[in-house]
C-alpha positions as CSV (number, residue, x, y, z in Angstrom):
1,X,31.1,13.4,17.3
2,X,27.7,11.6,16.9
3,X,27.3,12.8,13.3
4,X,30.9,11.7,12.5
5,X,30.3,8.2,13.8
6,X,27.1,7.9,11.8
7,X,28.9,9.2,8.7
8,X,31.6,6.6,8.9
9,X,28.9,3.9,9.4
10,X,27.2,5.1,6.3
11,X,30.4,5.1,4.3
12,X,30.8,1.4,5.3
13,X,27.2,0.6,4.4
14,X,27.5,2.4,1.0
15,X,29.8,-0.3,-0.4
16,X,27.3,-3.1,0.2
17,X,26.3,-4.6,-3.2
18,X,23.1,-3.3,-4.7
19,X,21.4,-6.7,-4.5
20,X,22.0,-6.7,-0.8
21,X,20.8,-3.1,-0.4
22,X,17.6,-4.1,-2.2
23,X,17.0,-6.7,0.5
24,X,17.8,-4.1,3.2
25,X,15.2,-1.8,1.6
26,X,12.6,-4.5,1.9
27,X,13.4,-4.9,5.6
28,X,13.0,-1.1,6.0
29,X,9.6,-1.3,4.2
30,X,8.3,-3.9,6.7
31,X,9.4,-1.8,9.7
32,X,8.4,1.6,8.4
33,X,5.0,0.6,6.9
34,X,3.8,-2.5,8.8
35,X,5.3,-2.1,12.2
36,X,6.0,1.5,12.8
37,X,3.4,3.0,10.4
38,X,5.5,6.1,9.7
39,X,3.1,9.0,8.9
40,X,0.6,6.5,7.5
41,X,-2.3,8.8,8.5
42,X,-0.8,11.7,6.6
43,X,-0.1,9.6,3.5
44,X,-3.6,8.1,3.5
45,X,-5.2,11.5,3.9
46,X,-3.1,13.0,1.1
47,X,-4.0,10.2,-1.2
48,X,-7.7,10.4,-0.3
49,X,-7.9,14.1,-1.1
50,X,-5.8,13.9,-4.2
51,X,-7.5,10.9,-5.8
52,X,-11.1,10.7,-4.5
53,X,-12.2,9.2,-7.8
54,X,-10.1,6.1,-7.3
55,X,-11.3,3.1,-5.4
56,X,-10.1,2.5,-1.8
57,X,-8.1,-0.5,-3.0
58,X,-6.4,1.5,-5.8
59,X,-5.4,4.2,-3.2
60,X,-4.1,1.5,-0.9
61,X,-2.1,0.0,-3.8
62,X,-0.4,3.5,-4.4
63,X,0.2,3.7,-0.6
64,X,2.0,0.4,-0.4
65,X,4.1,1.2,-3.6
66,X,4.9,4.6,-2.1
67,X,6.3,3.0,1.1
68,X,8.4,0.6,-1.1
69,X,9.8,3.6,-3.0
70,X,10.3,5.5,0.3
71,X,12.2,2.6,1.7
72,X,14.4,2.2,-1.4
73,X,15.2,5.9,-1.1
74,X,17.1,5.2,2.1
75,X,19.4,2.7,0.5
76,X,19.8,4.8,-2.6
77,X,20.9,7.8,-0.6
78,X,23.3,5.7,1.4
79,X,24.8,4.5,-1.9
80,X,25.5,8.1,-2.9
81,X,28.1,8.3,-0.1
82,X,30.3,6.2,-2.5
83,X,30.3,8.9,-5.2
84,X,32.5,11.9,-4.5
85,X,33.4,12.7,-8.2
86,X,31.7,14.9,-10.7
87,X,31.1,11.8,-12.9
88,X,27.5,10.6,-12.5
89,X,27.2,6.9,-11.7
90,X,24.6,5.0,-13.7
91,X,21.8,5.7,-11.3
92,X,20.0,8.4,-13.3
93,X,20.3,8.4,-17.1
94,X,19.6,11.9,-18.5
95,X,17.9,11.4,-21.8
96,X,18.5,15.0,-23.2
97,X,22.0,16.1,-22.1
98,X,22.3,18.0,-25.3
99,X,19.7,20.5,-24.1
100,X,21.9,21.5,-21.2
101,X,25.0,21.3,-23.3
102,X,23.7,23.9,-25.7
103,X,23.0,26.3,-22.8
104,X,26.4,25.5,-21.3
105,X,28.2,26.4,-24.6
106,X,26.5,29.8,-24.4
107,X,27.6,30.4,-20.9
108,X,24.0,30.5,-19.7
109,X,23.0,30.1,-16.1
110,X,19.9,28.0,-15.6
111,X,17.2,27.5,-13.0
112,X,16.3,23.8,-12.6
113,X,13.0,23.1,-10.9
114,X,12.0,19.7,-9.6
115,X,9.7,18.1,-7.0
116,X,10.3,15.6,-4.3
117,X,9.7,13.0,-7.0
118,X,11.7,9.9,-7.9
119,X,15.2,10.4,-6.4
120,X,15.7,14.1,-6.3
121,X,19.2,13.6,-4.7
122,X,20.4,12.2,-8.0
123,X,19.6,15.4,-10.0
124,X,22.8,17.1,-8.8
125,X,25.0,14.3,-10.2
126,X,23.4,14.4,-13.6
127,X,23.9,18.2,-13.9
128,X,27.5,18.0,-12.7
129,X,28.2,15.2,-15.3
130,X,27.1,17.6,-18.1
131,X,29.7,20.1,-16.9
132,X,27.6,22.6,-15.0
133,X,28.4,23.8,-11.5
134,X,25.4,23.4,-9.2
135,X,24.0,25.8,-6.6
136,X,21.6,23.6,-4.7
137,X,19.1,25.5,-2.6
138,X,18.0,23.7,0.5
139,X,15.8,24.3,3.5
140,X,17.8,23.6,6.7
141,X,16.3,20.8,8.8
142,X,15.2,21.3,12.3
143,X,17.5,18.5,13.5
144,X,21.2,19.6,13.4
145,X,22.3,16.0,13.2
146,X,20.1,15.2,10.2
147,X,21.1,18.5,8.5
148,X,24.8,17.8,9.0
149,X,24.5,14.2,7.7
150,X,22.6,15.3,4.5
151,X,25.1,18.1,3.8
152,X,27.9,15.6,4.1
153,X,26.2,13.1,1.7
154,X,25.4,15.9,-0.8
155,X,28.9,17.4,-1.0
156,X,30.5,16.9,-4.4
157,X,33.1,18.8,-6.4
158,X,31.3,21.6,-8.3
159,X,28.4,21.6,-5.9
160,X,27.6,24.5,-3.5
161,X,24.8,24.1,-1.0
162,X,22.8,27.3,-0.4
163,X,20.4,27.8,2.5
164,X,17.1,29.1,1.1
165,X,17.3,32.5,2.7
166,X,20.8,33.1,1.2
167,X,19.7,32.4,-2.4
168,X,19.7,36.0,-3.8
169,X,22.9,36.8,-2.0
170,X,24.5,33.8,-3.6
171,X,23.4,34.7,-7.1
172,X,24.8,38.2,-6.6
173,X,28.1,36.7,-5.5
174,X,28.2,34.6,-8.6
175,X,27.5,37.7,-10.7
176,X,30.2,39.8,-9.1
177,X,32.8,37.1,-9.5
178,X,31.9,36.4,-13.1
179,X,32.3,32.7,-12.4
180,X,31.6,29.8,-14.8
181,X,28.0,28.9,-15.6
182,X,25.9,27.2,-13.0
183,X,22.5,25.6,-12.5
184,X,20.4,26.9,-9.6
185,X,18.6,23.7,-8.4
186,X,15.3,24.2,-6.6
187,X,13.2,21.3,-5.3
188,X,10.2,23.6,-5.2
189,X,7.1,21.7,-4.1
190,X,7.3,22.2,-0.4
191,X,4.6,24.1,1.5
192,X,5.6,27.8,2.0
193,X,5.4,29.4,5.4
194,X,2.1,31.3,5.8
195,X,3.8,34.6,5.4
196,X,5.5,33.5,2.2
197,X,2.4,32.5,0.3
198,X,1.7,34.6,-2.7
199,X,0.1,32.1,-5.1
200,X,-2.5,29.4,-5.1
201,X,-3.3,26.9,-7.8
202,X,-5.6,23.8,-8.2
203,X,-3.2,21.0,-7.8
204,X,-4.1,17.3,-7.2
205,X,-7.7,18.1,-6.7
206,X,-7.2,20.9,-4.1
207,X,-6.1,24.5,-3.7
208,X,-2.4,24.4,-3.1
209,X,0.2,27.1,-2.3
210,X,3.5,27.1,-4.2
211,X,6.7,28.9,-3.7
212,X,7.2,31.6,-6.4
213,X,10.9,32.3,-5.7
214,X,12.1,30.3,-8.7
215,X,9.9,32.4,-11.0
216,X,11.0,35.7,-9.5
217,X,14.7,34.8,-9.7
218,X,14.3,33.6,-13.3
219,X,12.6,36.8,-14.4
220,X,14.9,39.1,-12.5
221,X,18.1,37.6,-13.8
222,X,16.7,36.4,-17.2
223,X,17.6,32.8,-16.5
224,X,15.9,30.0,-18.5
225,X,13.9,27.6,-16.3
226,X,13.9,23.8,-16.9
227,X,11.7,21.2,-15.3
228,X,13.4,18.0,-14.3
229,X,11.1,14.9,-14.5
230,X,12.0,11.3,-13.7
231,X,10.9,7.8,-14.4
232,X,12.0,4.8,-12.4
233,X,13.3,1.9,-14.5
234,X,14.4,-0.5,-11.7
235,X,15.7,-0.5,-8.1
236,X,18.0,2.5,-7.8
237,X,17.8,3.4,-11.5
238,X,16.0,6.3,-13.1
239,X,15.6,8.2,-16.3
240,X,15.6,12.0,-16.3
241,X,13.6,14.2,-18.7
242,X,13.9,17.9,-19.3
243,X,11.2,20.4,-20.2
244,X,11.8,24.1,-20.8
245,X,9.4,26.2,-18.7
246,X,10.9,29.6,-19.6
247,X,13.4,30.5,-22.3
248,X,14.8,33.5,-20.5
249,X,13.4,36.0,-23.0
250,X,9.6,35.6,-22.9
251,X,7.4,38.4,-21.5
252,X,5.1,36.4,-19.3
253,X,2.1,37.2,-17.1
254,X,2.8,36.9,-13.4
255,X,2.9,33.3,-12.0
256,X,3.1,31.7,-15.5
257,X,6.3,29.9,-14.7
258,X,5.0,28.7,-11.4
259,X,1.8,27.5,-13.0
260,X,3.7,25.6,-15.7
261,X,5.9,23.9,-13.0
262,X,2.8,22.9,-10.9
263,X,1.0,21.5,-14.0
264,X,4.0,19.5,-15.1
265,X,4.6,18.2,-11.6
266,X,1.0,17.2,-11.3
267,X,1.3,15.3,-14.6
268,X,4.4,13.5,-13.4
269,X,2.6,12.5,-10.1
270,X,-0.5,11.3,-11.9
271,X,1.6,9.2,-14.3
272,X,3.5,7.4,-11.4
273,X,2.0,8.4,-8.1
274,X,4.2,6.2,-5.8
275,X,7.3,8.3,-6.8
276,X,6.1,11.5,-5.0
277,X,6.8,12.2,-1.3
278,X,3.3,11.6,0.0
279,X,4.5,11.6,3.6
280,X,5.1,15.4,3.5
281,X,2.4,17.5,5.2
282,X,1.9,19.4,1.9
283,X,-1.6,20.7,2.8
284,X,-0.9,21.7,6.4
285,X,-3.3,24.6,6.0
286,X,-5.7,25.4,3.2
287,X,-6.5,28.6,1.4
288,X,-9.4,29.3,3.7
289,X,-7.0,29.4,6.7
290,X,-4.8,32.1,5.3
291,X,-6.0,35.7,5.6
292,X,-6.6,37.5,2.3
293,X,-3.9,40.0,3.0
294,X,-1.4,37.2,3.5
295,X,-1.6,36.0,-0.1
296,X,-2.6,36.8,-3.6
297,X,-4.4,34.2,-5.7
């Protein structure tokens, strides 16, 4: 009942004009950053460790801009409640749709890898607009209420939400049913659980663990892998850029795809630091805290 009430409230708010939503986002910024200080210690620590070569004032500038972006994300996600069709609204302009269209013509399934960068919730809409179905892998949230609300917001025709632990089973179901081509969407920059760490890389000036599941799936099922990058053009508007990480046929050394993803994500973050989710506890534990038999790397 509680989630249903909030859902209908969000549906009402979603029709507020964008110029008003922008003012709302500024109010959220004042509360989240100046009054509540949401995860400010974590954000500051992450920035200090990632950009020690920058001046304190430069890091504070990134911090403030990040909280502006973080606040705008709230209103941008609320706005997505409006869109229930497969047609992407003009929130994210995909600059290379022909790259996906060529794969679609061949009936090729794809792995799309992205980070918590820009507005990752918009990626699904741009893939659906090209004509692909989307299997969006997600990590269930600890709060049932938050999980239910986000699943309601994300629901679109052509989209299937897949809990992370069900990914391989879902791929086999698709294979058995010989369904139309799909994109497997992985927002793959979260910190793995200690027992799931198999790979470390130097990322943003520190040893960082990355999930390797996307790479393993791509190699096992011979699925091309595409990195999805973003650039913010104005309030609520983004451009999407695609980069092929794996063509589906290369013979690659282990962890090559994951390394390519980490390097491209780092380049994106370095280019526009405020667009990344700095409030995430990305370096909850370091390489020195994980036993050697827990991980390779």
